[in-house]
Each structure stands twice: as C-alpha cells, then as structure tokens.
mmCIF file as Biopython writes it, N, C-alpha, C and O atoms, coordinates in Angstrom:
data_model
#
loop_
_atom_site.group_PDB
_atom_site.id
_atom_site.type_symbol
_atom_site.label_atom_id
_atom_site.label_alt_id
_atom_site.label_comp_id
_atom_site.label_asym_id
_atom_site.label_entity_id
_atom_site.label_seq_id
_atom_site.pdbx_PDB_ins_code
_atom_site.Cartn_x
_atom_site.Cartn_y
_atom_site.Cartn_z
_atom_site.occupancy
_atom_site.B_iso_or_equiv
_atom_site.auth_seq_id
_atom_site.auth_asym_id
_atom_site.pdbx_PDB_model_num
ATOM 1   N N  . MET A ? 1  ? 95.259  101.174 91.690  1.0 0.0 1  A 1 
ATOM 2   C CA . MET A ? 1  ? 94.727  101.571 92.378  1.0 0.0 1  A 1 
ATOM 3   C C  . MET A ? 1  ? 95.156  100.692 93.883  1.0 0.0 1  A 1 
ATOM 4   O O  . MET A ? 1  ? 95.599  101.089 94.961  1.0 0.0 1  A 1 
ATOM 5   N N  . THR A ? 2  ? 94.834  99.503  93.429  1.0 0.0 2  A 1 
ATOM 6   C CA . THR A ? 2  ? 95.165  98.364  94.730  1.0 0.0 2  A 1 
ATOM 7   C C  . THR A ? 2  ? 96.702  97.952  95.791  1.0 0.0 2  A 1 
ATOM 8   O O  . THR A ? 2  ? 96.947  97.665  96.963  1.0 0.0 2  A 1 
ATOM 9   N N  . GLU A ? 3  ? 97.547  98.185  94.306  1.0 0.0 3  A 1 
ATOM 10  C CA . GLU A ? 3  ? 99.114  98.183  94.451  1.0 0.0 3  A 1 
ATOM 11  C C  . GLU A ? 3  ? 99.184  98.836  95.104  1.0 0.0 3  A 1 
ATOM 12  O O  . GLU A ? 3  ? 99.485  98.338  96.189  1.0 0.0 3  A 1 
ATOM 13  N N  . LEU A ? 4  ? 98.956  100.859 95.147  1.0 0.0 4  A 1 
ATOM 14  C CA . LEU A ? 4  ? 99.384  101.650 95.267  1.0 0.0 4  A 1 
ATOM 15  C C  . LEU A ? 4  ? 98.206  101.596 96.880  1.0 0.0 4  A 1 
ATOM 16  O O  . LEU A ? 4  ? 98.700  102.264 97.789  1.0 0.0 4  A 1 
ATOM 17  N N  . ALA A ? 5  ? 97.427  101.213 97.097  1.0 0.0 5  A 1 
ATOM 18  C CA . ALA A ? 5  ? 97.542  101.346 98.846  1.0 0.0 5  A 1 
ATOM 19  C C  . ALA A ? 5  ? 97.433  100.493 99.912  1.0 0.0 5  A 1 
ATOM 20  O O  . ALA A ? 5  ? 96.892  100.317 101.004 1.0 0.0 5  A 1 
ATOM 21  N N  . GLY A ? 6  ? 98.641  99.777  98.625  1.0 0.0 6  A 1 
ATOM 22  C CA . GLY A ? 6  ? 99.622  98.948  99.501  1.0 0.0 6  A 1 
ATOM 23  C C  . GLY A ? 6  ? 100.460 99.869  99.720  1.0 0.0 6  A 1 
ATOM 24  O O  . GLY A ? 6  ? 100.323 100.646 100.665 1.0 0.0 6  A 1 
ATOM 25  N N  . ILE A ? 7  ? 101.090 99.904  99.188  1.0 0.0 7  A 1 
ATOM 26  C CA . ILE A ? 7  ? 102.153 100.162 98.634  1.0 0.0 7  A 1 
ATOM 27  C C  . ILE A ? 7  ? 102.340 101.473 100.599 1.0 0.0 7  A 1 
ATOM 28  O O  . ILE A ? 7  ? 103.191 101.417 101.487 1.0 0.0 7  A 1 
ATOM 29  N N  . LEU A ? 8  ? 101.221 102.313 100.456 1.0 0.0 8  A 1 
ATOM 30  C CA . LEU A ? 8  ? 100.857 103.011 101.581 1.0 0.0 8  A 1 
ATOM 31  C C  . LEU A ? 8  ? 100.940 102.718 103.022 1.0 0.0 8  A 1 
ATOM 32  O O  . LEU A ? 8  ? 101.489 103.310 103.951 1.0 0.0 8  A 1 
ATOM 33  N N  . GLN A ? 9  ? 100.000 101.263 102.925 1.0 0.0 9  A 1 
ATOM 34  C CA . GLN A ? 9  ? 100.170 100.606 104.393 1.0 0.0 9  A 1 
ATOM 35  C C  . GLN A ? 9  ? 101.610 100.115 104.776 1.0 0.0 9  A 1 
ATOM 36  O O  . GLN A ? 9  ? 102.248 100.063 105.828 1.0 0.0 9  A 1 
ATOM 37  N N  . ASP A ? 10 ? 101.904 99.696  103.151 1.0 0.0 10 A 1 
ATOM 38  C CA . ASP A ? 10 ? 103.407 99.725  103.918 1.0 0.0 10 A 1 
ATOM 39  C C  . ASP A ? 10 ? 104.527 100.974 105.111 1.0 0.0 10 A 1 
ATOM 40  O O  . ASP A ? 10 ? 105.196 100.953 106.144 1.0 0.0 10 A 1 
ATOM 41  N N  . LEU A ? 11 ? 104.100 101.838 104.096 1.0 0.0 11 A 1 
ATOM 42  C CA . LEU A ? 11 ? 104.580 103.238 104.550 1.0 0.0 11 A 1 
ATOM 43  C C  . LEU A ? 11 ? 104.391 104.099 105.812 1.0 0.0 11 A 1 
ATOM 44  O O  . LEU A ? 11 ? 104.940 105.125 106.213 1.0 0.0 11 A 1 
ATOM 45  N N  . GLY A ? 12 ? 103.113 103.064 106.437 1.0 0.0 12 A 1 
ATOM 46  C CA . GLY A ? 12 ? 102.007 103.233 107.209 1.0 0.0 12 A 1 
ATOM 47  C C  . GLY A ? 12 ? 100.831 104.274 107.062 1.0 0.0 12 A 1 
ATOM 48  O O  . GLY A ? 12 ? 100.000 104.569 107.921 1.0 0.0 12 A 1 
ATOM 49  N N  . ALA A ? 13 ? 100.954 104.787 105.716 1.0 0.0 13 A 1 
ATOM 50  C CA . ALA A ? 13 ? 100.101 105.751 105.596 1.0 0.0 13 A 1 
ATOM 51  C C  . ALA A ? 13 ? 99.013  105.297 106.867 1.0 0.0 13 A 1 
ATOM 52  O O  . ALA A ? 13 ? 99.310  104.407 107.664 1.0 0.0 13 A 1 
ATOM 53  N N  . GLU A ? 14 ? 98.246  105.740 106.901 1.0 0.0 14 A 1 
ATOM 54  C CA . GLU A ? 14 ? 96.694  105.966 107.785 1.0 0.0 14 A 1 
ATOM 55  C C  . GLU A ? 14 ? 95.527  105.987 106.804 1.0 0.0 14 A 1 
ATOM 56  O O  . GLU A ? 14 ? 94.656  105.128 106.662 1.0 0.0 14 A 1 
ATOM 57  N N  . THR A ? 15 ? 95.696  107.229 106.104 1.0 0.0 15 A 1 
ATOM 58  C CA . THR A ? 15 ? 94.431  107.729 105.033 1.0 0.0 15 A 1 
ATOM 59  C C  . THR A ? 15 ? 94.957  108.170 104.698 1.0 0.0 15 A 1 
ATOM 60  O O  . THR A ? 15 ? 95.787  108.860 105.291 1.0 0.0 15 A 1 
ATOM 61  N N  . ALA A ? 16 ? 94.768  108.021 103.066 1.0 0.0 16 A 1 
ATOM 62  C CA . ALA A ? 16 ? 94.681  108.300 101.578 1.0 0.0 16 A 1 
ATOM 63  C C  . ALA A ? 16 ? 93.577  108.340 101.045 1.0 0.0 16 A 1 
ATOM 64  O O  . ALA A ? 16 ? 92.562  107.713 101.347 1.0 0.0 16 A 1 
ATOM 65  N N  . TYR A ? 17 ? 93.879  109.668 99.590  1.0 0.0 17 A 1 
ATOM 66  C CA . TYR A ? 17 ? 92.773  110.182 99.196  1.0 0.0 17 A 1 
ATOM 67  C C  . TYR A ? 17 ? 93.014  109.646 97.512  1.0 0.0 17 A 1 
ATOM 68  O O  . TYR A ? 17 ? 94.030  109.244 96.945  1.0 0.0 17 A 1 
ATOM 69  N N  . ASN A ? 18 ? 92.057  109.779 97.182  1.0 0.0 18 A 1 
ATOM 70  C CA . ASN A ? 18 ? 92.419  109.507 95.086  1.0 0.0 18 A 1 
ATOM 71  C C  . ASN A ? 18 ? 92.068  110.302 94.542  1.0 0.0 18 A 1 
ATOM 72  O O  . ASN A ? 18 ? 91.317  109.913 93.647  1.0 0.0 18 A 1 
ATOM 73  N N  . ILE A ? 19 ? 92.264  111.888 94.585  1.0 0.0 19 A 1 
ATOM 74  C CA . ILE A ? 19 ? 91.271  112.824 93.947  1.0 0.0 19 A 1 
ATOM 75  C C  . ILE A ? 19 ? 90.727  112.382 92.610  1.0 0.0 19 A 1 
ATOM 76  O O  . ILE A ? 19 ? 89.602  111.941 92.375  1.0 0.0 19 A 1 
ATOM 77  N N  . ASP A ? 20 ? 91.951  112.625 91.593  1.0 0.0 20 A 1 
ATOM 78  C CA . ASP A ? 20 ? 92.286  112.972 90.136  1.0 0.0 20 A 1 
ATOM 79  C C  . ASP A ? 20 ? 93.357  112.412 89.116  1.0 0.0 20 A 1 
ATOM 80  O O  . ASP A ? 20 ? 94.573  112.517 89.281  1.0 0.0 20 A 1 
ATOM 81  N N  . GLY A ? 21 ? 93.028  112.086 88.540  1.0 0.0 21 A 1 
ATOM 82  C CA . GLY A ? 21 ? 93.734  111.260 87.392  1.0 0.0 21 A 1 
ATOM 83  C C  . GLY A ? 21 ? 94.645  111.984 86.165  1.0 0.0 21 A 1 
ATOM 84  O O  . GLY A ? 21 ? 95.802  111.683 85.869  1.0 0.0 21 A 1 
ATOM 85  N N  . GLY A ? 22 ? 93.679  113.172 85.441  1.0 0.0 22 A 1 
ATOM 86  C CA . GLY A ? 22 ? 92.691  113.270 84.345  1.0 0.0 22 A 1 
ATOM 87  C C  . GLY A ? 22 ? 94.220  113.551 84.346  1.0 0.0 22 A 1 
ATOM 88  O O  . GLY A ? 22 ? 95.117  112.902 84.884  1.0 0.0 22 A 1 
ATOM 89  N N  . GLY A ? 23 ? 94.307  115.080 83.346  1.0 0.0 23 A 1 
ATOM 90  C CA . GLY A ? 23 ? 96.250  115.659 82.215  1.0 0.0 23 A 1 
ATOM 91  C C  . GLY A ? 23 ? 95.947  116.966 83.372  1.0 0.0 23 A 1 
ATOM 92  O O  . GLY A ? 23 ? 95.820  118.052 82.807  1.0 0.0 23 A 1 
ATOM 93  N N  . SER A ? 24 ? 95.851  116.999 84.472  1.0 0.0 24 A 1 
ATOM 94  C CA . SER A ? 24 ? 96.264  118.343 85.119  1.0 0.0 24 A 1 
ATOM 95  C C  . SER A ? 24 ? 97.258  117.932 86.707  1.0 0.0 24 A 1 
ATOM 96  O O  . SER A ? 24 ? 98.024  118.470 87.506  1.0 0.0 24 A 1 
ATOM 97  N N  . SER A ? 25 ? 96.468  116.378 86.380  1.0 0.0 25 A 1 
ATOM 98  C CA . SER A ? 25 ? 97.497  116.412 87.148  1.0 0.0 25 A 1 
ATOM 99  C C  . SER A ? 25 ? 99.004  116.079 87.789  1.0 0.0 25 A 1 
ATOM 100 O O  . SER A ? 25 ? 99.419  114.972 88.134  1.0 0.0 25 A 1 
ATOM 101 N N  . THR A ? 26 ? 99.460  116.916 87.828  1.0 0.0 26 A 1 
ATOM 102 C CA . THR A ? 26 ? 101.330 117.101 88.020  1.0 0.0 26 A 1 
ATOM 103 C C  . THR A ? 26 ? 101.608 116.506 89.643  1.0 0.0 26 A 1 
ATOM 104 O O  . THR A ? 26 ? 100.933 116.837 90.618  1.0 0.0 26 A 1 
ATOM 105 N N  . MET A ? 27 ? 102.592 115.698 89.658  1.0 0.0 27 A 1 
ATOM 106 C CA . MET A ? 27 ? 103.573 115.139 90.732  1.0 0.0 27 A 1 
ATOM 107 C C  . MET A ? 27 ? 104.947 115.003 90.962  1.0 0.0 27 A 1 
ATOM 108 O O  . MET A ? 27 ? 106.001 114.491 90.586  1.0 0.0 27 A 1 
ATOM 109 N N  . TYR A ? 28 ? 104.227 115.936 92.013  1.0 0.0 28 A 1 
ATOM 110 C CA . TYR A ? 28 ? 106.501 116.484 91.743  1.0 0.0 28 A 1 
ATOM 111 C C  . TYR A ? 28 ? 107.197 115.753 93.389  1.0 0.0 28 A 1 
ATOM 112 O O  . TYR A ? 28 ? 106.478 115.839 94.385  1.0 0.0 28 A 1 
ATOM 113 N N  . PHE A ? 29 ? 108.351 115.195 93.483  1.0 0.0 29 A 1 
ATOM 114 C CA . PHE A ? 29 ? 109.109 114.575 94.470  1.0 0.0 29 A 1 
ATOM 115 C C  . PHE A ? 29 ? 110.229 114.611 94.312  1.0 0.0 29 A 1 
ATOM 116 O O  . PHE A ? 29 ? 110.736 113.999 93.372  1.0 0.0 29 A 1 
ATOM 117 N N  . ASN A ? 30 ? 111.114 115.485 95.360  1.0 0.0 30 A 1 
ATOM 118 C CA . ASN A ? 30 ? 111.692 115.798 96.013  1.0 0.0 30 A 1 
ATOM 119 C C  . ASN A ? 30 ? 112.499 117.545 94.832  1.0 0.0 30 A 1 
ATOM 120 O O  . ASN A ? 30 ? 113.559 117.778 94.250  1.0 0.0 30 A 1 
ATOM 121 N N  . GLY A ? 31 ? 111.370 118.189 95.035  1.0 0.0 31 A 1 
ATOM 122 C CA . GLY A ? 31 ? 111.336 119.370 94.019  1.0 0.0 31 A 1 
ATOM 123 C C  . GLY A ? 31 ? 111.632 119.039 92.062  1.0 0.0 31 A 1 
ATOM 124 O O  . GLY A ? 31 ? 112.020 119.722 91.114  1.0 0.0 31 A 1 
ATOM 125 N N  . ALA A ? 32 ? 111.162 117.570 92.274  1.0 0.0 32 A 1 
ATOM 126 C CA . ALA A ? 32 ? 111.620 117.083 90.064  1.0 0.0 32 A 1 
ATOM 127 C C  . ALA A ? 32 ? 109.768 117.132 90.650  1.0 0.0 32 A 1 
ATOM 128 O O  . ALA A ? 32 ? 109.255 117.356 91.747  1.0 0.0 32 A 1 
ATOM 129 N N  . LEU A ? 33 ? 108.947 116.640 88.640  1.0 0.0 33 A 1 
ATOM 130 C CA . LEU A ? 33 ? 107.999 116.899 88.871  1.0 0.0 33 A 1 
ATOM 131 C C  . LEU A ? 33 ? 108.425 115.466 88.078  1.0 0.0 33 A 1 
ATOM 132 O O  . LEU A ? 33 ? 109.403 115.275 87.354  1.0 0.0 33 A 1 
ATOM 133 N N  . VAL A ? 34 ? 107.434 114.598 88.437  1.0 0.0 34 A 1 
ATOM 134 C CA . VAL A ? 34 ? 107.514 112.235 88.324  1.0 0.0 34 A 1 
ATOM 135 C C  . VAL A ? 34 ? 107.215 112.256 87.129  1.0 0.0 34 A 1 
ATOM 136 O O  . VAL A ? 34 ? 107.970 111.898 86.225  1.0 0.0 34 A 1 
ATOM 137 N N  . ASN A ? 35 ? 105.592 112.858 86.934  1.0 0.0 35 A 1 
ATOM 138 C CA . ASN A ? 35 ? 105.042 112.145 85.734  1.0 0.0 35 A 1 
ATOM 139 C C  . ASN A ? 35 ? 105.525 113.376 84.639  1.0 0.0 35 A 1 
ATOM 140 O O  . ASN A ? 35 ? 106.396 114.233 84.786  1.0 0.0 35 A 1 
ATOM 141 N N  . ASN A ? 36 ? 104.570 113.107 83.434  1.0 0.0 36 A 1 
ATOM 142 C CA . ASN A ? 36 ? 104.152 113.495 81.994  1.0 0.0 36 A 1 
ATOM 143 C C  . ASN A ? 36 ? 102.157 114.046 81.705  1.0 0.0 36 A 1 
ATOM 144 O O  . ASN A ? 36 ? 101.285 113.420 81.103  1.0 0.0 36 A 1 
ATOM 145 N N  . PRO A ? 37 ? 102.111 114.723 82.064  1.0 0.0 37 A 1 
ATOM 146 C CA . PRO A ? 37 ? 100.523 114.905 81.937  1.0 0.0 37 A 1 
ATOM 147 C C  . PRO A ? 37 ? 99.949  115.469 81.472  1.0 0.0 37 A 1 
ATOM 148 O O  . PRO A ? 37 ? 98.745  115.722 81.505  1.0 0.0 37 A 1 
ATOM 149 N N  . LEU A ? 38 ? 101.637 116.105 80.357  1.0 0.0 38 A 1 
ATOM 150 C CA . LEU A ? 38 ? 100.212 116.624 79.004  1.0 0.0 38 A 1 
ATOM 151 C C  . LEU A ? 38 ? 100.805 116.004 77.551  1.0 0.0 38 A 1 
ATOM 152 O O  . LEU A ? 38 ? 100.293 116.060 76.432  1.0 0.0 38 A 1 
ATOM 153 N N  . GLY A ? 39 ? 101.909 115.472 77.927  1.0 0.0 39 A 1 
ATOM 154 C CA . GLY A ? 39 ? 102.543 114.776 77.009  1.0 0.0 39 A 1 
ATOM 155 C C  . GLY A ? 39 ? 103.643 115.337 76.044  1.0 0.0 39 A 1 
ATOM 156 O O  . GLY A ? 39 ? 103.967 114.900 74.939  1.0 0.0 39 A 1 
ATOM 157 N N  . ARG A ? 40 ? 104.101 116.331 76.681  1.0 0.0 40 A 1 
ATOM 158 C CA . ARG A ? 40 ? 104.871 117.270 76.162  1.0 0.0 40 A 1 
ATOM 159 C C  . ARG A ? 40 ? 106.126 117.751 77.965  1.0 0.0 40 A 1 
ATOM 160 O O  . ARG A ? 40 ? 107.190 118.364 78.064  1.0 0.0 40 A 1 
ATOM 161 N N  . GLY A ? 41 ? 105.363 117.176 78.842  1.0 0.0 41 A 1 
ATOM 162 C CA . GLY A ? 41 ? 106.770 117.186 80.237  1.0 0.0 41 A 1 
ATOM 163 C C  . GLY A ? 41 ? 107.334 118.937 80.624  1.0 0.0 41 A 1 
ATOM 164 O O  . GLY A ? 41 ? 108.353 119.526 80.985  1.0 0.0 41 A 1 
ATOM 165 N N  . GLU A ? 42 ? 105.855 119.232 80.251  1.0 0.0 42 A 1 
ATOM 166 C CA . GLU A ? 42 ? 105.696 120.498 80.663  1.0 0.0 42 A 1 
ATOM 167 C C  . GLU A ? 42 ? 103.689 120.423 82.518  1.0 0.0 42 A 1 
ATOM 168 O O  . GLU A ? 42 ? 102.886 119.561 82.875  1.0 0.0 42 A 1 
ATOM 169 N N  . GLU A ? 43 ? 103.881 121.370 82.776  1.0 0.0 43 A 1 
ATOM 170 C CA . GLU A ? 43 ? 102.836 120.622 83.278  1.0 0.0 43 A 1 
ATOM 171 C C  . GLU A ? 43 ? 101.336 121.858 83.417  1.0 0.0 43 A 1 
ATOM 172 O O  . GLU A ? 43 ? 101.634 123.021 83.146  1.0 0.0 43 A 1 
ATOM 173 N N  . ARG A ? 44 ? 99.920  121.606 83.793  1.0 0.0 44 A 1 
ATOM 174 C CA . ARG A ? 44 ? 98.683  122.600 83.122  1.0 0.0 44 A 1 
ATOM 175 C C  . ARG A ? 44 ? 98.654  123.478 84.556  1.0 0.0 44 A 1 
ATOM 176 O O  . ARG A ? 44 ? 98.075  122.800 85.406  1.0 0.0 44 A 1 
ATOM 177 N N  . GLY A ? 45 ? 98.900  124.198 84.854  1.0 0.0 45 A 1 
ATOM 178 C CA . GLY A ? 45 ? 98.870  125.123 86.131  1.0 0.0 45 A 1 
ATOM 179 C C  . GLY A ? 45 ? 97.064  124.861 86.583  1.0 0.0 45 A 1 
ATOM 180 O O  . GLY A ? 45 ? 96.113  124.463 85.910  1.0 0.0 45 A 1 
ATOM 181 N N  . THR A ? 46 ? 97.148  125.167 87.594  1.0 0.0 46 A 1 
ATOM 182 C CA . THR A ? 46 ? 95.604  125.069 87.862  1.0 0.0 46 A 1 
ATOM 183 C C  . THR A ? 46 ? 96.078  125.740 89.574  1.0 0.0 46 A 1 
ATOM 184 O O  . THR A ? 46 ? 97.222  126.051 89.905  1.0 0.0 46 A 1 
ATOM 185 N N  . SER A ? 47 ? 94.946  125.818 90.365  1.0 0.0 47 A 1 
ATOM 186 C CA . SER A ? 47 ? 94.685  126.682 91.140  1.0 0.0 47 A 1 
ATOM 187 C C  . SER A ? 47 ? 94.169  125.875 92.543  1.0 0.0 47 A 1 
ATOM 188 O O  . SER A ? 47 ? 93.631  126.261 93.581  1.0 0.0 47 A 1 
ATOM 189 N N  . ASP A ? 48 ? 94.576  124.666 92.078  1.0 0.0 48 A 1 
ATOM 190 C CA . ASP A ? 48 ? 94.499  124.370 94.181  1.0 0.0 48 A 1 
ATOM 191 C C  . ASP A ? 48 ? 95.951  123.278 93.709  1.0 0.0 48 A 1 
ATOM 192 O O  . ASP A ? 48 ? 96.365  122.959 92.595  1.0 0.0 48 A 1 
ATOM 193 N N  . ILE A ? 49 ? 96.535  122.853 95.370  1.0 0.0 49 A 1 
ATOM 194 C CA . ILE A ? 49 ? 97.061  121.684 95.825  1.0 0.0 49 A 1 
ATOM 195 C C  . ILE A ? 49 ? 97.369  121.450 96.759  1.0 0.0 49 A 1 
ATOM 196 O O  . ILE A ? 49 ? 97.722  122.249 97.626  1.0 0.0 49 A 1 
ATOM 197 N N  . LEU A ? 50 ? 97.332  120.584 96.813  1.0 0.0 50 A 1 
ATOM 198 C CA . LEU A ? 50 ? 97.329  118.764 97.834  1.0 0.0 50 A 1 
ATOM 199 C C  . LEU A ? 50 ? 98.803  118.786 97.816  1.0 0.0 50 A 1 
ATOM 200 O O  . LEU A ? 50 ? 99.428  118.723 96.757  1.0 0.0 50 A 1 
ATOM 201 N N  . TYR A ? 51 ? 99.547  118.901 99.333  1.0 0.0 51 A 1 
ATOM 202 C CA . TYR A ? 51 ? 100.523 118.625 99.927  1.0 0.0 51 A 1 
ATOM 203 C C  . TYR A ? 51 ? 100.469 118.408 101.291 1.0 0.0 51 A 1 
ATOM 204 O O  . TYR A ? 51 ? 100.000 118.745 102.378 1.0 0.0 51 A 1 
ATOM 205 N N  . ILE A ? 52 ? 101.654 117.201 100.271 1.0 0.0 52 A 1 
ATOM 206 C CA . ILE A ? 52 ? 101.659 115.938 101.634 1.0 0.0 52 A 1 
ATOM 207 C C  . ILE A ? 52 ? 102.535 115.870 102.314 1.0 0.0 52 A 1 
ATOM 208 O O  . ILE A ? 52 ? 103.208 115.227 101.509 1.0 0.0 52 A 1 
ATOM 209 N N  . GLY A ? 53 ? 103.139 115.962 103.096 1.0 0.0 53 A 1 
ATOM 210 C CA . GLY A ? 53 ? 104.113 115.712 104.366 1.0 0.0 53 A 1 
ATOM 211 C C  . GLY A ? 53 ? 104.548 114.975 105.992 1.0 0.0 53 A 1 
ATOM 212 O O  . GLY A ? 53 ? 103.810 115.043 106.974 1.0 0.0 53 A 1 
ATOM 213 N N  . GLN A ? 54 ? 105.776 114.354 105.968 1.0 0.0 54 A 1 
ATOM 214 C CA . GLN A ? 54 ? 105.930 113.933 106.971 1.0 0.0 54 A 1 
ATOM 215 C C  . GLN A ? 54 ? 105.929 114.479 108.039 1.0 0.0 54 A 1 
ATOM 216 O O  . GLN A ? 54 ? 106.123 115.695 108.041 1.0 0.0 54 A 1 
ATOM 217 N N  . GLN A ? 55 ? 105.761 113.933 109.031 1.0 0.0 55 A 1 
ATOM 218 C CA . GLN A ? 55 ? 105.524 114.878 110.540 1.0 0.0 55 A 1 
ATOM 219 C C  . GLN A ? 55 ? 106.717 114.059 111.244 1.0 0.0 55 A 1 
ATOM 220 O O  . GLN A ? 55 ? 107.006 112.865 111.331 1.0 0.0 55 A 1 
ATOM 221 N N  . PRO A ? 56 ? 107.361 115.465 111.782 1.0 0.0 56 A 1 
ATOM 222 C CA . PRO A ? 56 ? 108.935 115.245 112.033 1.0 0.0 56 A 1 
ATOM 223 C C  . PRO A ? 56 ? 109.174 113.812 113.515 1.0 0.0 56 A 1 
ATOM 224 O O  . PRO A ? 56 ? 110.304 113.480 113.875 1.0 0.0 56 A 1 
#
C-alpha cells in the first residue's frame, strides 16, 4: 500500500481509498481486464462499481 500511495501522490492524487482486495475485485484499464481476480481470467459479477476518472 505504501508504494501505491507514493504512485498516486506522484500522479497528483489528493484522496485515495482502499476498498477491497478480495476475489471479487476487478480492475479495468483502457477497456481491458488488468488483474485475474478468480484465477480463471474472468470477473465475478458484483452490484457495485467505483469509477475513477480524470477531470478535463
């Protein structure tokens, strides 16, 4: 977490949250699945989403 906090600070983030790192946590970047949450190359359906966008 310390390394990630440093990266986010370097990118200009002022606030960041660690929500969950469990098997249902899926990360997409530029339209592609970045992690392998279930070890099968597929995501597990969930009802919530946290979207992080960049201000124009």
